[in-house]
DOTISE-57969 format. One record per residue: residue in one letter; z, y, x of N, C-alpha, C, O in turn. Coordinates in steps of 0.2 Angstrom, whole numbers, plus 5000, padded with zeros to 4 digits. Atoms other than C-alpha are relative to their C-alpha. Example, Ala and Ser with C-alpha at 12.3 -4.5 7.8 and 13.67 -1.06 7.14 Angstrom:
<pts>
<res = A nw = 5000 nv = 4994 nu = 5004 caw = 5039 cav = 4978 cau = 5062 cw = 5000 cv = 5006 cu = 5004 ow = 5003 ov = 5005 ou = 5009>
<res = S nw = 4999 nv = 4994 nu = 4996 caw = 5036 cav = 4995 cau = 5068 cw = 5003 cv = 5005 cu = 4996 ow = 5004 ov = 5011 ou = 4999>
</pts>
This chain:
<pts>
<res = M nw = 5000 nv = 5006 nu = 5005 caw = 6295 cav = 5840 cau = 5307 cw = 5001 cv = 4994 cu = 5004 ow = 4998 ov = 4993 ou = 5009>
<res = S nw = 4999 nv = 5006 nu = 4996 caw = 6302 cav = 5823 cau = 5313 cw = 4999 cv = 4994 cu = 4995 ow = 5000 ov = 4995 ou = 4989>
<res = I nw = 5001 nv = 5006 nu = 5004 caw = 6297 cav = 5806 cau = 5307 cw = 5007 cv = 4996 cu = 4999 ow = 5011 ov = 4996 ou = 5003>
<res = M nw = 4994 nv = 5004 nu = 5002 caw = 6310 cav = 5796 cau = 5298 cw = 4999 cv = 4993 cu = 4998 ow = 5004 ov = 4990 ou = 4997>
<res = D nw = 5001 nv = 5006 nu = 5003 caw = 6302 cav = 5781 cau = 5292 cw = 4993 cv = 4997 cu = 5003 ow = 4988 ov = 5001 ou = 5003>
<res = K nw = 5006 nv = 5003 nu = 4997 caw = 6289 cav = 5769 cau = 5299 cw = 4995 cv = 5000 cu = 4994 ow = 4996 ov = 5001 ou = 4988>
<res = S nw = 5006 nv = 5001 nu = 5004 caw = 6272 cav = 5766 cau = 5291 cw = 5002 cv = 4995 cu = 4994 ow = 5004 ov = 4990 ou = 4996>
<res = K nw = 4999 nv = 5005 nu = 5006 caw = 6273 cav = 5758 cau = 5273 cw = 4994 cv = 5001 cu = 4996 ow = 4990 ov = 5005 ou = 4997>
<res = A nw = 5006 nv = 5000 nu = 5004 caw = 6260 cav = 5754 cau = 5261 cw = 5002 cv = 5002 cu = 4993 ow = 5007 ov = 5000 ou = 4990>
<res = F nw = 4999 nv = 4997 nu = 5007 caw = 6259 cav = 5763 cau = 5244 cw = 5000 cv = 4994 cu = 4995 ow = 4995 ov = 4989 ou = 4996>
<res = S nw = 5000 nv = 5005 nu = 5005 caw = 6263 cav = 5752 cau = 5229 cw = 4995 cv = 5002 cu = 4995 ow = 4992 ov = 5007 ou = 4994>
<res = K nw = 5004 nv = 4999 nu = 5005 caw = 6252 cav = 5750 cau = 5214 cw = 5002 cv = 5005 cu = 4995 ow = 4998 ov = 5009 ou = 4993>
<res = S nw = 4997 nv = 4995 nu = 5005 caw = 6263 cav = 5761 cau = 5203 cw = 5000 cv = 5007 cu = 5003 ow = 5001 ov = 5012 ou = 5000>
<res = G nw = 4999 nv = 4993 nu = 4997 caw = 6264 cav = 5775 cau = 5216 cw = 5007 cv = 5002 cu = 5001 ow = 5008 ov = 5008 ou = 5002>
<res = T nw = 4993 nv = 4998 nu = 4999 caw = 6283 cav = 5774 cau = 5218 cw = 5002 cv = 4999 cu = 5007 ow = 5000 ov = 4994 ou = 5010>
<res = I nw = 4998 nv = 5001 nu = 4994 caw = 6291 cav = 5776 cau = 5234 cw = 5008 cv = 5001 cu = 5000 ow = 5011 ov = 5005 ou = 4996>
<res = T nw = 4993 nv = 5000 nu = 4999 caw = 6309 cav = 5775 cau = 5240 cw = 5002 cv = 5006 cu = 5005 ow = 4999 ov = 5005 ou = 5011>
<res = L nw = 4998 nv = 4994 nu = 4995 caw = 6317 cav = 5791 cau = 5248 cw = 5006 cv = 4997 cu = 5004 ow = 5011 ov = 4995 ou = 5000>
<res = P nw = 4994 nv = 5002 nu = 4996 caw = 6330 cav = 5787 cau = 5262 cw = 5006 cv = 5003 cu = 4997 ow = 5006 ov = 5009 ou = 4996>
<res = T nw = 4993 nv = 4997 nu = 5003 caw = 6348 cav = 5789 cau = 5256 cw = 5002 cv = 5006 cu = 5004 ow = 5004 ov = 5011 ou = 5000>
<res = K nw = 4997 nv = 4995 nu = 4996 caw = 6353 cav = 5800 cau = 5270 cw = 4997 cv = 5007 cu = 4998 ow = 5000 ov = 5012 ou = 4998>
<res = W nw = 5003 nv = 4994 nu = 5002 caw = 6340 cav = 5813 cau = 5266 cw = 5000 cv = 5002 cu = 4993 ow = 5000 ov = 5008 ou = 4991>
<res = R nw = 4999 nv = 4998 nu = 5007 caw = 6341 cav = 5812 cau = 5248 cw = 5006 cv = 5004 cu = 4999 ow = 5006 ov = 5009 ou = 4995>
<res = Q nw = 4994 nv = 4997 nu = 5001 caw = 6359 cav = 5816 cau = 5249 cw = 5000 cv = 5007 cu = 5003 ow = 5003 ov = 5012 ou = 5000>
<res = R nw = 5000 nv = 4994 nu = 4996 caw = 6357 cav = 5830 cau = 5262 cw = 4996 cv = 5006 cu = 4996 ow = 4998 ov = 5011 ou = 4996>
<res = F nw = 5004 nv = 4995 nu = 5003 caw = 6343 cav = 5839 cau = 5252 cw = 5001 cv = 5000 cu = 4992 ow = 4998 ov = 5004 ou = 4989>
<res = G nw = 4998 nv = 5000 nu = 5008 caw = 6351 cav = 5836 cau = 5234 cw = 4995 cv = 4996 cu = 4996 ow = 4994 ov = 4998 ou = 4990>
<res = L nw = 5005 nv = 5004 nu = 5004 caw = 6337 cav = 5824 cau = 5229 cw = 5004 cv = 4994 cu = 4997 ow = 5003 ov = 4988 ou = 4999>
<res = L nw = 4996 nv = 5005 nu = 5002 caw = 6350 cav = 5814 cau = 5219 cw = 4998 cv = 4997 cu = 4993 ow = 4994 ov = 5000 ou = 4990>
<res = P nw = 5002 nv = 5003 nu = 5006 caw = 6348 cav = 5801 cau = 5205 cw = 5001 cv = 5005 cu = 4993 ow = 5006 ov = 5008 ou = 4993>
<res = G nw = 5000 nv = 4996 nu = 5006 caw = 6344 cav = 5810 cau = 5188 cw = 4998 cv = 5007 cu = 5001 ow = 4997 ov = 5011 ou = 4996>
<res = K nw = 5002 nv = 4993 nu = 4998 caw = 6339 cav = 5826 cau = 5197 cw = 4993 cv = 5001 cu = 5000 ow = 4989 ov = 4996 ou = 5002>
<res = L nw = 5007 nv = 4998 nu = 4999 caw = 6322 cav = 5834 cau = 5196 cw = 4998 cv = 5002 cu = 5007 ow = 5001 ov = 5006 ou = 5010>
<res = A nw = 5003 nv = 4998 nu = 4994 caw = 6311 cav = 5835 cau = 5211 cw = 4993 cv = 5003 cu = 4999 ow = 4990 ov = 5001 ou = 4994>
<res = E nw = 5007 nv = 4997 nu = 5001 caw = 6295 cav = 5845 cau = 5213 cw = 4996 cv = 4997 cu = 5006 ow = 4998 ov = 4996 ou = 5012>
<res = L nw = 5005 nv = 5003 nu = 4995 caw = 6280 cav = 5838 cau = 5222 cw = 4994 cv = 5004 cu = 5000 ow = 4991 ov = 5006 ou = 4995>
<res = F nw = 5007 nv = 4997 nu = 4999 caw = 6265 cav = 5847 cau = 5229 cw = 4996 cv = 4998 cu = 5006 ow = 4999 ov = 4996 ou = 5011>
<res = Y nw = 5005 nv = 5002 nu = 4994 caw = 6250 cav = 5844 cau = 5240 cw = 4999 cv = 5007 cu = 5004 ow = 4997 ov = 5012 ou = 5001>
<res = Q nw = 5001 nv = 4994 nu = 4995 caw = 6248 cav = 5856 cau = 5255 cw = 4999 cv = 4997 cu = 5007 ow = 5002 ov = 4992 ou = 5009>
<res = N nw = 5001 nv = 5002 nu = 4993 caw = 6240 cav = 5853 cau = 5272 cw = 4999 cv = 4993 cu = 5001 ow = 5002 ov = 4990 ou = 5006>
<res = N nw = 5001 nv = 5008 nu = 5000 caw = 6235 cav = 5835 cau = 5268 cw = 5006 cv = 4996 cu = 5000 ow = 5007 ov = 4991 ou = 5003>
<res = S nw = 4993 nv = 5003 nu = 5001 caw = 6253 cav = 5831 cau = 5264 cw = 5003 cv = 5001 cu = 4993 ow = 5001 ov = 5006 ou = 4990>
<res = I nw = 4996 nv = 4999 nu = 5006 caw = 6264 cav = 5829 cau = 5249 cw = 5007 cv = 5001 cu = 5002 ow = 5010 ov = 4998 ou = 5005>
<res = Y nw = 4993 nv = 4998 nu = 4999 caw = 6280 cav = 5838 cau = 5249 cw = 5004 cv = 4999 cu = 4994 ow = 5002 ov = 5000 ou = 4988>
<res = I nw = 4996 nv = 5001 nu = 5006 caw = 6295 cav = 5833 cau = 5239 cw = 5007 cv = 5004 cu = 5002 ow = 5010 ov = 5003 ou = 5007>
<res = K nw = 4994 nv = 4996 nu = 4999 caw = 6310 cav = 5845 cau = 5237 cw = 5003 cv = 5001 cu = 4993 ow = 5000 ov = 4999 ou = 4988>
<res = P nw = 4997 nv = 4999 nu = 5006 caw = 6323 cav = 5849 cau = 5224 cw = 4996 cv = 5005 cu = 4996 ow = 4993 ov = 5010 ou = 4998>
<res = A nw = 5004 nv = 4996 nu = 5004 caw = 6314 cav = 5857 cau = 5209 cw = 5004 cv = 5007 cu = 4999 ow = 5010 ov = 5008 ou = 4998>
<res = E nw = 4998 nv = 4993 nu = 5002 caw = 6315 cav = 5876 cau = 5206 cw = 4999 cv = 5001 cu = 4993 ow = 4993 ov = 4999 ou = 4991>
<res = K nw = 5001 nv = 4999 nu = 5008 caw = 6317 cav = 5881 cau = 5188 cw = 4993 cv = 5004 cu = 4999 ow = 4990 ov = 5002 ou = 4994>
<res = E nw = 5006 nv = 4997 nu = 5001 caw = 6302 cav = 5893 cau = 5189 cw = 4994 cv = 4997 cu = 5003 ow = 4988 ov = 4999 ou = 5001>
<res = S nw = 5005 nv = 5003 nu = 4996 caw = 6291 cav = 5882 cau = 5199 cw = 4995 cv = 4996 cu = 4995 ow = 4997 ov = 4994 ou = 4989>
<res = T nw = 5005 nv = 5003 nu = 5004 caw = 6274 cav = 5876 cau = 5191 cw = 4998 cv = 4993 cu = 5003 ow = 4993 ov = 4990 ou = 5001>
<res = H nw = 5002 nv = 5006 nu = 4997 caw = 6273 cav = 5861 cau = 5203 cw = 5001 cv = 4994 cu = 4996 ow = 5005 ov = 4994 ou = 4991>
<res = N nw = 4998 nv = 5006 nu = 5004 caw = 6273 cav = 5843 cau = 5197 cw = 5008 cv = 4999 cu = 5001 ow = 5010 ov = 5000 ou = 5006>
<res = K nw = 4993 nv = 5002 nu = 5000 caw = 6291 cav = 5837 cau = 5193 cw = 5001 cv = 4993 cu = 4998 ow = 4998 ov = 4991 ou = 4993>
<res = R nw = 4998 nv = 5007 nu = 5002 caw = 6298 cav = 5820 cau = 5193 cw = 5008 cv = 4999 cu = 5001 ow = 5011 ov = 5002 ou = 5005>
<res = Y nw = 4993 nv = 5001 nu = 4999 caw = 6316 cav = 5813 cau = 5191 cw = 5000 cv = 4995 cu = 5006 ow = 4996 ov = 4990 ou = 5007>
<res = I nw = 4998 nv = 5005 nu = 4995 caw = 6324 cav = 5803 cau = 5205 cw = 5004 cv = 4995 cu = 4997 ow = 5008 ov = 4996 ou = 4993>
<res = S nw = 4997 nv = 5005 nu = 5004 caw = 6329 cav = 5786 cau = 5199 cw = 5007 cv = 4998 cu = 5003 ow = 5008 ov = 5001 ou = 5009>
<res = E nw = 4993 nv = 5003 nu = 4998 caw = 6346 cav = 5777 cau = 5201 cw = 4999 cv = 4997 cu = 5007 ow = 5004 ov = 4997 ou = 5011>
<res = K nw = 5001 nv = 5003 nu = 4994 caw = 6338 cav = 5768 cau = 5216 cw = 4997 cv = 5004 cu = 5005 ow = 4996 ov = 5002 ou = 5011>
<res = G nw = 5003 nv = 4995 nu = 4995 caw = 6332 cav = 5783 cau = 5225 cw = 4992 cv = 5000 cu = 5000 ow = 4990 ov = 5002 ou = 5005>
<res = T nw = 5007 nv = 5000 nu = 5000 caw = 6314 cav = 5781 cau = 5220 cw = 4997 cv = 5006 cu = 4996 ow = 5000 ov = 5009 ou = 4992>
<res = I nw = 5004 nv = 4994 nu = 5004 caw = 6301 cav = 5794 cau = 5214 cw = 4993 cv = 4998 cu = 5000 ow = 4990 ov = 4995 ou = 5004>
<res = H nw = 5007 nv = 5001 nu = 5001 caw = 6284 cav = 5792 cau = 5207 cw = 4996 cv = 5005 cu = 5002 ow = 4997 ov = 5011 ou = 5000>
<res = I nw = 5005 nv = 4995 nu = 4997 caw = 6270 cav = 5801 cau = 5216 cw = 4994 cv = 5000 cu = 4995 ow = 4991 ov = 4995 ou = 4994>
<res = P nw = 5005 nv = 5000 nu = 5005 caw = 6258 cav = 5807 cau = 5202 cw = 4993 cv = 4998 cu = 5003 ow = 4992 ov = 5000 ou = 5009>
<res = Q nw = 5006 nv = 5002 nu = 4998 caw = 6241 cav = 5800 cau = 5203 cw = 4995 cv = 5006 cu = 5002 ow = 4991 ov = 5005 ou = 5007>
<res = E nw = 5005 nv = 4995 nu = 4998 caw = 6232 cav = 5817 cau = 5204 cw = 5002 cv = 5002 cu = 5008 ow = 4998 ov = 5004 ou = 5011>
<res = L nw = 4998 nv = 4999 nu = 4993 caw = 6242 cav = 5820 cau = 5221 cw = 4998 cv = 4995 cu = 5004 ow = 4996 ov = 4996 ou = 5010>
<res = R nw = 5003 nv = 5006 nu = 4996 caw = 6238 cav = 5803 cau = 5227 cw = 4993 cv = 5000 cu = 5001 ow = 4990 ov = 4999 ou = 5007>
<res = R nw = 5007 nv = 4999 nu = 5000 caw = 6220 cav = 5806 cau = 5223 cw = 4998 cv = 5005 cu = 5005 ow = 4993 ov = 5005 ou = 5009>
<res = E nw = 5001 nv = 4994 nu = 4995 caw = 6220 cav = 5823 cau = 5232 cw = 5001 cv = 4998 cu = 5007 ow = 4997 ov = 5000 ou = 5011>
<res = M nw = 4999 nv = 5002 nu = 4994 caw = 6227 cav = 5815 cau = 5247 cw = 4996 cv = 4994 cu = 5003 ow = 4996 ov = 4992 ou = 5009>
<res = G nw = 5004 nv = 5006 nu = 4998 caw = 6216 cav = 5800 cau = 5247 cw = 5004 cv = 4994 cu = 5000 ow = 5002 ov = 4989 ou = 5004>
<res = I nw = 4995 nv = 5005 nu = 5000 caw = 6230 cav = 5788 cau = 5244 cw = 4998 cv = 4995 cu = 4995 ow = 4997 ov = 4997 ou = 4989>
<res = T nw = 5001 nv = 5005 nu = 5005 caw = 6226 cav = 5771 cau = 5236 cw = 5005 cv = 4995 cu = 5001 ow = 5009 ov = 4995 ou = 5005>
<res = Y nw = 4996 nv = 5006 nu = 4999 caw = 6235 cav = 5755 cau = 5233 cw = 5000 cv = 4997 cu = 5007 ow = 4994 ov = 4996 ou = 5009>
<res = Q nw = 4999 nv = 5003 nu = 4993 caw = 6241 cav = 5748 cau = 5250 cw = 4998 cv = 5005 cu = 5005 ow = 4998 ov = 5003 ou = 5011>
<res = S nw = 5001 nv = 4996 nu = 4995 caw = 6237 cav = 5764 cau = 5259 cw = 5006 cv = 5001 cu = 5004 ow = 5011 ov = 5002 ou = 5001>
<res = P nw = 4994 nv = 4999 nu = 4996 caw = 6248 cav = 5767 cau = 5274 cw = 5002 cv = 5007 cu = 4999 ow = 4998 ov = 5012 ou = 4999>
<res = Y nw = 4997 nv = 4993 nu = 5000 caw = 6260 cav = 5782 cau = 5274 cw = 5006 cv = 5000 cu = 5004 ow = 5009 ov = 4995 ou = 5006>
<res = F nw = 4994 nv = 4998 nu = 4996 caw = 6274 cav = 5790 cau = 5284 cw = 5004 cv = 5005 cu = 4996 ow = 5001 ov = 5009 ou = 4993>
<res = L nw = 4995 nv = 4995 nu = 5003 caw = 6289 cav = 5799 cau = 5278 cw = 5003 cv = 5004 cu = 5006 ow = 5005 ov = 5002 ou = 5011>
<res = H nw = 4998 nv = 4995 nu = 4995 caw = 6294 cav = 5815 cau = 5288 cw = 5006 cv = 5004 cu = 4997 ow = 5006 ov = 5005 ou = 4990>
<res = V nw = 4995 nv = 4995 nu = 5003 caw = 6309 cav = 5827 cau = 5286 cw = 4998 cv = 5007 cu = 5003 ow = 4996 ov = 5008 ou = 5009>
<res = N nw = 5000 nv = 4993 nu = 4998 caw = 6307 cav = 5846 cau = 5286 cw = 5006 cv = 5003 cu = 4999 ow = 5007 ov = 5005 ou = 4993>
<res = E nw = 4994 nv = 4997 nu = 5002 caw = 6324 cav = 5852 cau = 5288 cw = 5000 cv = 5007 cu = 4999 ow = 5005 ov = 5010 ou = 4995>
<res = D nw = 5001 nv = 4993 nu = 5002 caw = 6319 cav = 5870 cau = 5288 cw = 4999 cv = 5001 cu = 4993 ow = 5001 ov = 5006 ou = 4990>
<res = E nw = 5002 nv = 4999 nu = 5007 caw = 6311 cav = 5868 cau = 5271 cw = 5004 cv = 4996 cu = 4995 ow = 5003 ov = 4996 ou = 4989>
<res = H nw = 4996 nv = 5005 nu = 5004 caw = 6324 cav = 5855 cau = 5265 cw = 4996 cv = 4996 cu = 4995 ow = 4996 ov = 4995 ou = 4989>
<res = C nw = 5005 nv = 5004 nu = 5004 caw = 6310 cav = 5843 cau = 5260 cw = 4998 cv = 4994 cu = 5004 ow = 4999 ov = 4994 ou = 5010>
<res = I nw = 5003 nv = 5006 nu = 4997 caw = 6303 cav = 5826 cau = 5263 cw = 4993 cv = 5000 cu = 4999 ow = 4990 ov = 5002 ou = 4994>
<res = V nw = 5007 nv = 4999 nu = 5000 caw = 6285 cav = 5825 cau = 5267 cw = 4996 cv = 4993 cu = 5001 ow = 4998 ov = 4989 ou = 5006>
<res = I nw = 5004 nv = 5006 nu = 4999 caw = 6272 cav = 5811 cau = 5265 cw = 4994 cv = 5002 cu = 5003 ow = 4990 ov = 5006 ou = 5001>
<res = T nw = 5006 nv = 4999 nu = 4997 caw = 6258 cav = 5810 cau = 5277 cw = 4997 cv = 4993 cu = 5001 ow = 5000 ov = 4988 ou = 5000>
<res = H nw = 5004 nv = 5006 nu = 4998 caw = 6244 cav = 5798 cau = 5282 cw = 5001 cv = 4997 cu = 5007 ow = 5001 ov = 4991 ou = 5008>
<res = E nw = 4999 nv = 5002 nu = 4993 caw = 6248 cav = 5798 cau = 5300 cw = 5006 cv = 5002 cu = 5003 ow = 5010 ov = 5007 ou = 5000>
<res = D nw = 4994 nv = 4998 nu = 4997 caw = 6262 cav = 5799 cau = 5312 cw = 4999 cv = 5007 cu = 5004 ow = 4995 ov = 5007 ou = 5009>
<res = E nw = 5001 nv = 4993 nu = 4997 caw = 6263 cav = 5818 cau = 5317 cw = 5005 cv = 5001 cu = 5005 ow = 5005 ov = 5006 ou = 5009>
</pts>
């Protein structure tokens, strides 16, 4: 897994912007559903699978996605908490972590 974005602070609404290059590469396009799940103290974002029971959210026209409050709570993220975005090319997903791994 490689880091793709420097530390940023979570917004009050819990919305983050996914980098264009990786949105396009993984098919996380505006209007498409993404699934989000918490695992290993990280939040994983990938294209939604039809049969999945994970949280699902739409990608906005600006490439943003809302991280559900229950996932933020599970990870211990609050307003202004720093986070990093990573790429997992093998799993075709973007991963949110608290620390630079």
